[in-house]
C-alpha positions, 0 to 999 in steps of 0.5 A, spaced: 510 473 500 513 480 499 509 486 502 509 493 500 506 497 506 504 505 503 501 509 510 505 516 511 502 514 519 508 512 521 505 508 527 500 505 522 506 503 517 510 499 523 504 496 526 501 493 520 508 491 518 509 487 525 503 484 524 505 482 517 512 479 519 509 475 525 505 471 520 512 470 516 511 476 510 517 479 508 515 487 508 517 494 504 515 500 508 514 507 504 511 514 506 508 517 500 504 514 494 510 517 490 515 511 494 510 506 493 509 507 486 516 507 484 517 500 488 511 497 484 515 499 478 521 496 480 524 490 476 522 485 482 515 488 486 513 485 491 506 481 490 502 486 494 501 492 496 496 495 502 496 502 501 493 508 505 488 511 502 490 519 502 498 519 503 503 525 500 504 526 493 498 520 491 493 517 493 492 510 495 487 509 489 492 512 484 497 508 485 493 502 484 490 505 478 497 507 476 500 499 478 494 496 475 496 499 468 504 496 468 505 489 465 506 485 470 500 488 474 500 489 482 495 487 486 493 492 491 489 494 497 487 501 499 484 502 506 482 508 510 482 510 517 475 510 519 469 506 518 464 508 513 457 511 515 454 507 510 456 501 504 455 507 500 461 509 502 466 502 500 
């Protein structure tokens, strides 16, 4: 599976890509939401996008909203680097 990883935290980005590659996936790494959206709009987009919640340029939720409007649609997973205080935050 081809997976896009978008995270402005370099260490988190590299670590997630390494784990996914160890599991046999191909990864594309970008540091911000604008570059993530450009890749998702491309002719041959990745199968899945894993996006940081807060990134420069455009946040993860906005990238997902826009990507889901494309004719081919995209599967997006958003994450953030903290544990929610309650289930109401999820």
